[in-house]
MARMIKOL-666882 format. One record per residue: residue number from 1; residue in three letters; chain; x, y, z of N, C-alpha, C in turn. Coordinates in nm, 3 decimals, padded with zeros to 5 digits, always signed. Each point is the difference from the previous one (the first is absolute). Layout:
residues N
<resi NUM resn ALA chain A npx X npy Y npz Z capx X capy Y capz Z cpx X cpy Y cpz Z>
...
end
This chain:
residues 53
<resi 1 resn UNK chain A npx -01.278 npy +00.600 npz +05.218 capx -00.002 capy +00.085 capz -00.083 cpx +00.014 cpy -00.001 cpz -00.190>
<resi 2 resn UNK chain A npx +00.104 npy +00.016 npz +00.026 capx +00.132 capy -00.003 capz -00.042 cpx +00.026 cpy -00.133 cpz -00.124>
<resi 3 resn UNK chain A npx -00.021 npy -00.109 npz +00.163 capx -00.022 capy -00.139 capz -00.104 cpx -00.110 cpy +00.009 cpz -00.114>
<resi 4 resn UNK chain A npx -00.144 npy +00.036 npz +00.069 capx -00.122 capy -00.038 capz -00.077 cpx +00.047 cpy +00.127 cpz -00.153>
<resi 5 resn UNK chain A npx +00.047 npy +00.084 npz +00.015 capx +00.038 capy +00.106 capz -00.125 cpx +00.016 cpy -00.132 cpz -00.134>
<resi 6 resn UNK chain A npx +00.164 npy -00.030 npz +00.098 capx +00.056 capy -00.092 capz -00.120 cpx -00.057 cpy -00.124 cpz -00.042>
<resi 7 resn UNK chain A npx -00.120 npy -00.073 npz +00.082 capx -00.020 capy -00.100 capz +00.040 cpx -00.202 cpy +00.014 cpz -00.160>
<resi 8 resn UNK chain A npx -00.021 npy +00.192 npz +00.010 capx -00.062 capy -00.030 capz -00.092 cpx +00.079 cpy -00.006 cpz -00.133>
<resi 9 resn UNK chain A npx +00.058 npy +00.122 npz -00.015 capx +00.123 capy +00.011 capz -00.136 cpx +00.037 cpy -00.112 cpz -00.024>
<resi 10 resn UNK chain A npx +00.091 npy -00.115 npz +00.075 capx -00.014 capy -00.119 capz -00.013 cpx -00.148 cpy -00.054 cpz -00.116>
<resi 11 resn UNK chain A npx -00.161 npy +00.027 npz +00.064 capx -00.020 capy -00.126 capz -00.027 cpx -00.039 cpy +00.121 cpz -00.178>
<resi 12 resn UNK chain A npx +00.008 npy +00.123 npz -00.057 capx -00.111 capy +00.069 capz -00.053 cpx +00.183 cpy -00.006 cpz -00.119>
<resi 13 resn UNK chain A npx +00.170 npy -00.030 npz +00.059 capx +00.058 capy +00.006 capz -00.128 cpx -00.039 cpy -00.109 cpz +00.018>
<resi 14 resn UNK chain A npx +00.031 npy -00.131 npz +00.049 capx +00.016 capy -00.145 capz -00.007 cpx -00.117 cpy -00.058 cpz -00.076>
<resi 15 resn UNK chain A npx -00.071 npy -00.033 npz +00.007 capx -00.179 capy -00.036 capz -00.065 cpx +00.052 cpy +00.057 cpz -00.078>
<resi 16 resn UNK chain A npx -00.018 npy +00.078 npz -00.096 capx +00.070 capy -00.043 capz -00.130 cpx +00.109 cpy -00.044 cpz -00.088>
<resi 17 resn UNK chain A npx +00.099 npy +00.043 npz +00.130 capx +00.115 capy -00.090 capz -00.102 cpx +00.018 cpy -00.149 cpz -00.028>
<resi 18 resn UNK chain A npx -00.121 npy -00.048 npz +00.072 capx -00.068 capy -00.145 capz +00.149 cpx -00.081 cpy -00.085 cpz -00.163>
<resi 19 resn UNK chain A npx -00.072 npy +00.158 npz -00.077 capx -00.130 capy -00.011 capz -00.125 cpx +00.148 cpy -00.041 cpz -00.059>
<resi 20 resn UNK chain A npx +00.065 npy +00.044 npz -00.057 capx +00.125 capy +00.042 capz -00.124 cpx +00.053 cpy -00.147 cpz -00.041>
<resi 21 resn UNK chain A npx +00.046 npy -00.023 npz +00.184 capx +00.122 capy -00.086 capz -00.040 cpx -00.083 cpy -00.162 cpz -00.064>
<resi 22 resn UNK chain A npx -00.129 npy +00.001 npz +00.091 capx -00.107 capy -00.129 capz +00.011 cpx +00.022 cpy -00.061 cpz -00.164>
<resi 23 resn UNK chain A npx -00.094 npy +00.207 npz -00.040 capx -00.068 capy -00.045 capz -00.215 cpx +00.152 cpy -00.043 cpz -00.044>
<resi 24 resn UNK chain A npx +00.088 npy +00.073 npz +00.028 capx +00.190 capy -00.037 capz -00.037 cpx -00.003 cpy -00.198 cpz -00.012>
<resi 25 resn UNK chain A npx -00.034 npy -00.100 npz +00.125 capx +00.074 capy -00.049 capz +00.042 cpx -00.100 cpy -00.060 cpz -00.067>
<resi 26 resn UNK chain A npx -00.128 npy +00.051 npz +00.026 capx -00.132 capy -00.115 capz -00.197 cpx +00.091 cpy -00.036 cpz -00.166>
<resi 27 resn UNK chain A npx -00.033 npy +00.153 npz -00.036 capx +00.049 capy +00.034 capz -00.085 cpx +00.199 cpy -00.086 cpz -00.065>
<resi 28 resn UNK chain A npx +00.112 npy +00.005 npz +00.111 capx +00.076 capy -00.136 capz -00.012 cpx -00.051 cpy -00.112 cpz +00.055>
<resi 29 resn UNK chain A npx -00.076 npy -00.064 npz +00.046 capx -00.062 capy -00.110 capz +00.008 cpx -00.075 cpy -00.052 cpz -00.102>
<resi 30 resn UNK chain A npx -00.080 npy -00.004 npz -00.026 capx -00.061 capy +00.086 capz -00.118 cpx +00.118 cpy -00.087 cpz -00.142>
<resi 31 resn UNK chain A npx +00.028 npy +00.053 npz -00.006 capx +00.162 capy -00.029 capz -00.123 cpx +00.104 cpy -00.149 cpz +00.028>
<resi 32 resn UNK chain A npx -00.005 npy +00.026 npz +00.155 capx +00.062 capy -00.049 capz +00.061 cpx -00.092 cpy -00.160 cpz -00.088>
<resi 33 resn UNK chain A npx -00.110 npy +00.030 npz +00.035 capx -00.044 capy -00.159 capz +00.015 cpx -00.002 cpy +00.001 cpz -00.159>
<resi 34 resn UNK chain A npx -00.036 npy +00.064 npz -00.104 capx -00.030 capy +00.014 capz -00.123 cpx +00.097 cpy -00.139 cpz +00.009>
<resi 35 resn UNK chain A npx +00.184 npy +00.079 npz -00.007 capx +00.082 capy -00.036 capz -00.049 cpx -00.001 cpy -00.134 cpz +00.025>
<resi 36 resn UNK chain A npx -00.028 npy -00.078 npz +00.172 capx +00.020 capy -00.066 capz +00.018 cpx -00.164 cpy -00.111 cpz -00.060>
<resi 37 resn UNK chain A npx -00.044 npy +00.040 npz +00.007 capx -00.125 capy -00.090 capz -00.161 cpx +00.109 cpy -00.039 cpz -00.115>
<resi 38 resn UNK chain A npx +00.031 npy +00.128 npz -00.050 capx +00.068 capy -00.022 capz -00.066 cpx +00.048 cpy -00.077 cpz -00.100>
<resi 39 resn UNK chain A npx +00.139 npy -00.020 npz +00.177 capx +00.067 capy -00.064 capz -00.019 cpx -00.045 cpy -00.180 cpz -00.054>
<resi 40 resn UNK chain A npx -00.112 npy -00.029 npz +00.207 capx -00.054 capy -00.028 capz +00.014 cpx -00.092 cpy -00.114 cpz -00.154>
<resi 41 resn UNK chain A npx -00.025 npy +00.016 npz -00.079 capx -00.014 capy +00.002 capz -00.091 cpx +00.028 cpy -00.049 cpz -00.104>
<resi 42 resn UNK chain A npx +00.099 npy +00.121 npz -00.055 capx +00.119 capy -00.102 capz -00.087 cpx +00.098 cpy -00.118 cpz +00.050>
<resi 43 resn UNK chain A npx +00.055 npy +00.003 npz +00.132 capx +00.053 capy -00.125 capz +00.069 cpx -00.140 cpy -00.124 cpz -00.048>
<resi 44 resn UNK chain A npx -00.103 npy +00.012 npz +00.039 capx -00.057 capy -00.120 capz -00.034 cpx -00.030 cpy -00.031 cpz -00.117>
<resi 45 resn UNK chain A npx +00.013 npy +00.086 npz -00.142 capx +00.027 capy +00.021 capz -00.144 cpx +00.157 cpy -00.118 cpz +00.043>
<resi 46 resn UNK chain A npx +00.055 npy -00.003 npz +00.011 capx +00.112 capy +00.077 capz -00.071 cpx -00.020 cpy -00.225 cpz +00.094>
<resi 47 resn UNK chain A npx -00.068 npy -00.023 npz +00.131 capx +00.017 capy -00.128 capz +00.031 cpx -00.072 cpy -00.076 cpz -00.058>
<resi 48 resn UNK chain A npx -00.104 npy +00.075 npz -00.095 capx -00.064 capy -00.144 capz -00.086 cpx +00.042 cpy -00.037 cpz -00.091>
<resi 49 resn UNK chain A npx +00.052 npy +00.077 npz -00.059 capx +00.086 capy +00.003 capz -00.114 cpx +00.169 cpy -00.078 cpz +00.022>
<resi 50 resn UNK chain A npx +00.041 npy -00.023 npz +00.078 capx +00.123 capy -00.066 capz +00.076 cpx -00.109 cpy -00.156 cpz -00.035>
<resi 51 resn UNK chain A npx -00.129 npy -00.014 npz +00.180 capx +00.024 capy -00.122 capz -00.033 cpx -00.044 cpy -00.035 cpz -00.080>
<resi 52 resn UNK chain A npx -00.116 npy +00.023 npz -00.136 capx -00.021 capy -00.008 capz -00.159 cpx +00.161 cpy -00.044 cpz -00.087>
<resi 53 resn UNK chain A npx +00.094 npy +00.073 npz +00.057 capx +00.060 capy -00.059 capz -00.097 cpx +00.128 cpy -00.089 cpz +00.041>
end
């Protein structure tokens, strides 16, 4: 009985935490993705300039 109560409590409190973590992960992922995209585009421009020179 105690195990079931603990399980329910974990689900009730765990689900929102997992949801929040997921959202935070998405936001961080987007920022990282943006940063990587910028770095790649800057790198691409520099590479083109390097080849041009």
